[in-house]
N, C-alpha and C positions, 0 to 999 in steps of 0.2 A: 698620771701625770695628764697635763691638759694644754691647750692653746689659747692664748689670750690675744685678742686685737680690738681694734677701735678707733673711730673717727671724731675729730672735734673740729668743725668747719667754722671758719671767720666768714669769709667771702665766696658765696657760692652755693649751691642747692643743700639742703639739709641730707645729711646720711639716709638712705632708703634700705630696707629690707634686703634687697637684691645686692646692694653694694656690699654691705657687710657681709652677707653669705660668701660672696665671690672671696673676699678677704679670709673669712674664718675658715671655710673649706680648703684653702689653700693649706691648712694645718690639721687637716684630718687625721694625718698620720700620728698626730700627738694626741688625737682624742676621737677613736674610732666609735666609741659607744652612745655618743648625745652629741648634741648642737643645740646653742640658744643664742637670741639676740634680743637687745634690749634698747629701745630709742627714745630720746627725750627730743621730739621735733622742734619744741619752742629754742631749745639751747643748741640746737644742731649737733647733737653729739649721738653716738652710738657705741653700743660694746657689743664684741662678738666673743663666742667662746665654743670651742669643741672639748669634751670631755672624754678622760680615759679613768673608768670607775674603779677606784680603789677602796675607799671607805663610804660607806653608805651608799648601797648600789641603786638605792630606790631614788624617785622623782624628788625626795627632799633634800638631795645633794646635786639637783639641777644648777645650772648658772646660765647666764648672770643672776646672781641671787640679789634679793631686795632684802635690807634689814627689817626687823620686825616693827618698828617705827614707820618704815618707808622713808628715811633719811638718805640711806647709802644704797649703793646698787655697786656688786662687787663681781670682776672677771679676774680669776685667780687661778694660777698654776703653782702647783707644789704640795707639800706636806707640812704641817704644823705637827710637831711630835706629841707636844704637851698639851693638845686641844682637850684631852678628857679632864685634865688636872685644872687647866684654865676654865673649861667650862663649869666645872664644880664650883670655882671660886667665885665665879660670877653669878650663879645661883644662889651662894650664899651671900655674897655681897649686894648684889643689886636684883637678887628676885628673877634672874634670867630663866625663860623656859625654852625649850629646845624641840622642834618639832621632829628631827631627825638627830643624826648620829656625825654629820659630816664636819670636817674642821673649818670648813668654809663658813657655816652657821656660827660656829665659835669665834671667829675671827671678826665677822660683822659684830657682833655682841659685844667682844672686847674693844672695839673701835668705837661704839656708841659709848661705852662706858668710860674708856681711858682717853680718847682722841687717837688720831692717827699714828702719830710718831712714838707715843708711850706704849701703845698696844703693839705697835711691831717690836718694839725693844723687848717685849714680854716672850712674842714667838721663838719657839726653839725648833729650828727646821731649815728647808729649802722652800724660797717662793718669789715669785714674780706675781704683782697684781696691778689692776687697775681699777680705781675707786672713784666713783663720782658722788658727790656731795650735793645732792639735790636742793638743799636749804641755802648753803653759801654758794652754789653754782661753781664749784671747783672740782678739777681731776686731780688726783692723786695717783702717782706710779710709784711702785715700791720693788725693791730687789734684795735677796738675801743678803747675809753679812758676807760670805765668800765669793760670790757670783754664780753659784751652782745653776740656778734657773737664768735663761736670758730675757730681755727686754731691751726691744728698740723703739726709738723715738725719731720720727722723721717731720721735717717743716715742708708743709706742702705750699706752693707758690706759683703752680701754672695750671694750664688745663682746665681754666674756669673755675678753681677751687684755691681758696689759701685755708691753712690751719695746720692742724696736727694729725697724723696718722700713728700708732704704735702697734706693736705686734711681737709675739714670741719669738718668730723669724721673719727674715728679709722677704720670703715668699708670701706672707700676707701684704706687708707694705708695698711691696712691688705691684698689687692689684689694686691699691689705694686711688681714686680719681685725683689727677693733678700730679701725681707722682712721676718724676723724668728718669731718675735712675743713671746719672752721670757719674761714671768713674773717676775717684778721687785719685790722681796719679801720685801725690805723695803718699797718700795711705797705702796705695798700691805696692810703693816702692818698701814700705816699712812691713807689708806682707812678705815681699821677698827676702827680707832679712830674717824675720823670725819663722817663718813658714804659716803664719797667722796673722790677723788682723789685731794688734795690739791696743792696749790703752783706752779702752771704752771707744774706740774710732769706729768706722765703719768704711767698706769699700765704696760707698755711694757719697757724694757730697750731699751736705744738709742732714745726714743721718748720725746717730751716735747710739752708743750702748748706755743704758742706765748703770751709773757706778754700782759696784757693791756696797752694801751697808747704807744705802741712801733712799730716802724718799723726796722724790720730785713733784712738786705742784704747779700747776697752772692755773692762775686766776681768770684767764679767759683763753679764747682760742686765738686771739692776737698778741698775747702777753709772753714775756720772757718768763722762761720757767725759773723758780728758785728750788734750792737743794737744802735739805737738811740731813746730815750724816749722823746716823743712830749708832753707828759700830765702825771702828777703824780698824783694820790689821797693823797699820803702823804703829798707831795709839796703843794697841795691844803688846806689841813687840817692846816698845820702849817702857811701857810700864813693867813688862816681864824682866826686863834686864835691870830696871830700876828697884824693883822689889822681888828679888829672886827667892825661892824657897830653898831653905836650907835642909836638905834632903840626902842622906846616904843613898846610894843606888838601890839598894833592896827596897827601901821606903819610897822611892820614886816609883819602882815599878808598881809596889802596892796602890798608890796613888793613881797611877794612869790606869791600871786595872780595874779601879772601881769605877772611874770617870768613863773609860771607853766601854766598859761593860754597859752601863747605862744607857749611853747612846745607841749600841747595839740594839739592846731590848726596846728600846723607843722605835727603832726602824725596822720592827719585827711584827708592828701594829698593822693588820690589812685585813680585809675581807675578800682577799683573793690569794691564790698561791705565790709563793715568794721562795728564791732561792739566793744564791751568793755566786760571784765571779771568782774563781779560785785558779791563781797561776802557779801557786807553788813558792811564790816569793814571800818575804817576812809580811807586808801589809795584808795582802789578802788572806794568809794564812791565819794570822791572829784574828783578821775580822771571822773569818770561818769558825776558828776554835770557839770565840766566845759566842759566837751563834750557837754552836752545836750545845755549850754549856747552858744558855739560855733557854734551850728548846727542851732540855732533857731527855731527848730522843735525837741522837746524832742522825740515825737512820733516815729520819724524817726531813731533814736538811738537804736540799738539791743544790749540787754544786756542778759548775760549768766551767769546761777549760777550752783553750785552742792550743794546737801543737802545730810544728813544723815538720816537714821531711827532711830540711836542712838541720843536722843535729847542732850548729852554731847558734841558731835561734830558738831550738826547741826546748820547751820548759814543760811539756806535756808529762812526760815522765815524771817529773818533780811534783806536778799537782797531783798526779794520780797516788804517789807514795803517801803526801799529804793526808790526800780523801781517805786512802784505806786506812792510815794510821787513827784517823778521827771517826770513821765507820759513816761517812756521808753516802747518799746516793748521787755517784758521781757521772756526768755525762761528758765526754770529749769529742772533739773534733780535730782531725790533722788537716791542717790549710795547706792546700797544693794550687799551683799556677792556675788550675782549672776553675778552682774557688774564686781566684782573683779575677780573672777574665769575666766571670760571670756578673760579678758587681761592679768591677774597677769603673765602668762607663756611666755607672748611676752616681758616682761621688759628688760630681759637681752640683747636681741636682740636690742631692742630700743635704749638704751643707749649706746651700743658698749664698754662700759668699766664699771666697778664695780660701782653702786651708789645706795644707800640706804636710801633717804629721803623718808618715806612713803607716804608723800603728792606728790609722784611722779604719783601715779594712779589717784587720784580725778584731778591732773593738765591735764594729758592725757586725761580724759573721758571729763573734761569741754573743752578743745581743740577740741575732737572729736564732742561733741555737738554743738560747735560755728562754725565748719567748715561745718556743713550741712546747713548753712545760710551765712556765711560770708568767705571771704579770710584773711582778716585782723582783728586782736582784739588788742584793747590797753589793758594794765594790769596796777594795781597798785604797782607794785613790787618796791624796794628801799625805801620806805617810814619808815620803820622800822630802817635801817641802817643809815638814814640820819637824822632823827630827835629824836632818842631814844625811839623806840618802843617795843624793845624787853625787856622781863622781866629781864635779866641779865643786861640791862642798869639802871634799877631801884633798884633792891634789890641786885645785885653784889656789888655796891658802900656800902651797909649797910654791907652785908658780910663782904667786906673788912675792913671797919672802926670796926666790931666787933671784926674781928680775931686780927687787930692791936693791940687793947687796952685788950685783953683777953689773961691771959697764956695759954700756948699750953697744960698745964695739965687740965685745965679747959674745953678748947675746945675738948679735948679727951674725957671729961667725958659726955658732952653734946651730942657728935657724938654718942657715945655708947647707950645713953639713947634714940636716934632718932632711932636707929638699933633694939631697944627691940620689937618694934611690925614690922610684916612684911608689904610689900608694900600693900597687899592686906587688912590687918588689918586698915592701917592708911586709906584706901579708905572707909571703913566701918563707921570709926570715923567722917570722913570729911561728910557723907553722912547722919549721924544721926545729925551731927551739922548744915547741911543745909550750907556747906561752899561752893561756887561758884569756885571751882576749879576743873580743869581736872587732872586726874592721881596725886593725893594728895600724895600716897604713894612712887610714883617715886621722886616727889619732895623733901620728907622728907629723902629719904634713899641718894639722891644727895646732900642735904644740910649737911649732915652728913660726907660726903666724902668732903666736900669744908671747913668745919671747921678744917679739918687737915692739910690742905695745908699751903704752906708758901710763899708770895711773888705774886705779880700781873699776872705775867705770868704763875703761877702755878694755880692761882684762874680762870684765862680766860680757861686754858686748862681742868681745871676739869668743867667749866660751859658747854665746849662745846665737850665733849669727850662722844664717845659712848661705846667703849671698852678703858677704862683706861690704862691699860698695855698690847697693842696689840702685841708687841714683843714675849709675852708669848704665845699668840694665834698661831701666824704665824712662821711656821718653818724655822729657817735659817736666820730671820730677825734680825736687830737692831735698837735700839731706834734712832729716827732722829729728835725729836722736838728740836727746839731752840728758843732762847729769841727774842723778838721784841724790836726795838729801841723805847724809850719812845719820846712821844710828848712834847715839851717844853710848860709848861705852862697848859697842858692837865688835865682835872679832871679824875676820874676814869671811868666814864660813857662814856666820850669822848675816851678815850683809847679803850674801848671796841666796840666803835661805828666804829673807824677807822681799827681796826682788823676785824670787820664784813664788811665794804665797800670794804676793798683789799682783804678779805679772803673768808669768808662765801657766801658773794654775790656772786662773780663770779664762785667759786668752786663748791656750793650747788644750790643756789636759779636761778641763770641765766642758768646753764646748765640745771636744771631741766625744766624749761620753755622752752628752746631752742628745748631740745631734745624730748619732749613732744609734742610740738606744731608741730615741723617739722615732726613728724613721721605719722602728717595727713595732712601735705601741708598746715598749717596756719602760717601767719606771725605774731608774737606778737611784739607790739611796747611798750616802756616803758617811758612814759614822765617825771616821777619823776626822772629819771636818764639821761636826758639832762644833759650835764655837766655845763650848766649855772645854773640850779636848784640846783646842787651839789655844785658848788662854792658859791652860795647865801647861801644854808645851813650852810655851816661852817663858815660862817661870822656872822650869827646870835648869839646874845647873848645865852648862854646855858641856862638860865632860860626859855626860849621860846622854847626849846625842851623837854629834861626831866629834870623834877624839883619835888623835894617834892612828889614823888611816882606816878607822873602822865606824862606819855610820849605823843611825839607829840602835844604839847600843841598848836603850832602854827598852824599846818595842821587841828586839832579839829576846832580851831577859824575859819580857812576858810571854811571848811566844814559847820558850823553853819550858814554860810551866804546863804545857800543853802538848809539844810535839818536841820530839828528839833534836837536838841541834844539827845531827849528820844529816836531816831531812832538809834543812833550809840555809846551812852556813857553807856558802859557795859564793863565786863572784857574782856581780849583779849582771843581768843580761838584759833587763827592760823588756818592753813588748815592741819589738823591731820586727821588721820584715826585710827578707833578702831582696830588697829591692834592685839591689847593684846586679846581681845575677839574672833576676826576671826580665829587668832591662835589656839585657844582651841577648836574652834566650826568648820565652813564651811572650813576653808583653812589649816584643820589640816592634812588633807590626802597628800595635796600638799606639805607641810612642812616635813611630815615624809618622803616623798619619797627623797627630796632634803638633808636632813640632815641624812640620811644614814650612820652610822659609818663605815661601812666597804667600803663603795665608798670614804668617805672623807680620810680613812686613806689610800686608793689606790693612790687618786691623789697627797697626800704628800704636801699639803699646809698648812693644819690646823691642830692642835691638837684635835683629836676627843674626848679626854674625857673631854676637856672644853666645846666642842659643846655640847655633850650629856648632861653633867651636867647642862649647860644654858638652854635646850630645858625640860629638868626633872622639874627644878626649876619653868620653866614658868608654866608648866601643873599644876603642883601642888600649883601655887599661891604664892611660895616664889620668893624673888627676884624679881628686876626691870628689866626684860631681854628682853622685846617685841623688843626695837630697836635693841640691840645687836643681836638677832636671826635674824631679818630683814635684817641686814647687811651681816650674814652668808648665808641667803637665798638668796639675790641679787648676791652675788659673785658666788653660786652653780648656779643660772640661768645663769649669764654670761659665765661660764664655758660651760654648756651645750650648750648655743647658739653658742660660738666657736665651739663645736664640729660638731654640724648641719652645719655652715658655711664653715668648712673645708672638 
């Protein structure tokens, strides 16, 4: 994996080697093996690159890379898994000749042969790229179909320079000449709603993320960009509902097994050691099983997992049992508060933008564990979004059905009843009743809020919100939430699955995995997000996915061909962290330091009274506030990291 960055200046001095190096080397963690720059002084354009060598470790794979004709220059981050087949086709069709065997060289040859957009449509993989066309003097930026790899674009308009800066992470753009970095308070409010920055927005004014499945073109450094969508998840979902496959369940499993097996095999191609994250859940276990099958030697497959001392969060034993059954070489780490304290202060700098999914911490640590042994790891991310694996896909439709049939007054009465007990009291009730639920008090109070909502948009927003009215928390912000267009012929569960696929997945899950893994120079590959798997999933009958309270039915059946059901059929846990207890205990001192009301008041972004009330309620066991507090803590941590960087 790699880091991409660059500048195209309109008004001001041309980029220099030193200015590009400053931006490029802010991404050293993404590519510790090599670095390169390329300048076009007449156009006032420069490209930078940091390399993590995965395929073709020689200088033949160095970037930025110039095409054989000399027309194109490419700085690229990612992997094109069909590069070998595509290269063979280019040799047969166009007489292409390759110096090495890197996918970068194949990508350039494909662009020369087919053009930028058509070539990108032929790529199977994850990627973000900056491509300079020396002949037409155009800059093209592209991002993969699902948004696995990041790419930011910033308008420069001060400090003696105007034009554009771009990069894999904000840490590179922050070092661009003329970049000011003013916090967008409306986007900050959205961050507090979702615990991540959503919708391709950015915490800074004048900065955006390139949309997944898009090629953006700049005709000049003073021009407005144009965009061409080469793949749309929404269109794929609509087409899948319009043209479903008529398959019995066993035939659907056969089809999925064939497609996913190919995706796994494609992601096992590397010139460096590779392994797989194994939580013991359905998705990661399925990927691991297919990896073992493809390798022909399960003992050569390295698996890595994280466990917890707190049994209600621990899946380490489940992962170990699956690993033993499959026969993998398994390495595990039990996460303690001491591990958390060692890395928690670094999270603001690692993510380079406010980010508050608390599973960012175990994701960072399992990446760190894996990197001690391998350079590439496969992951099971994507199964929940494609096959109905989240609780909201299962009981969200039930809440919707109940709410739509029940008068508002009765729903309000039920909501008041659920709030009669504090979250801590509900936790005690569930414990005494031996209910297999994590944080039942949180869920009871969340259900109370959902019963009072009207409409599907409001329901989904309620299910996914951390701070329900974040504009009250963020000073000077406005509500920015909007309605989503409905899918024709979709069920409530399918509507939620699509919203997760185009929103929660790239904004939260993939951001978390990319930043955590890249922080330790580990490449993570996600076979369930091969676009061929995604397209198949949307064509499968809905009853093979989420149906009658059971999610991922077809994926469960596939896994059952490799692993006994007793090893994976259990209530979903997710990759959570016991931050509720940790914030009252070992992380309390760190939290108190960041939540100091005097400092928050002086910063001027947040209402210190709301923060102080949430902190006090959490310490007293009132309210389900740990995730809200984590969002505040991660914002404060990011602010502290910015001050250090400045």
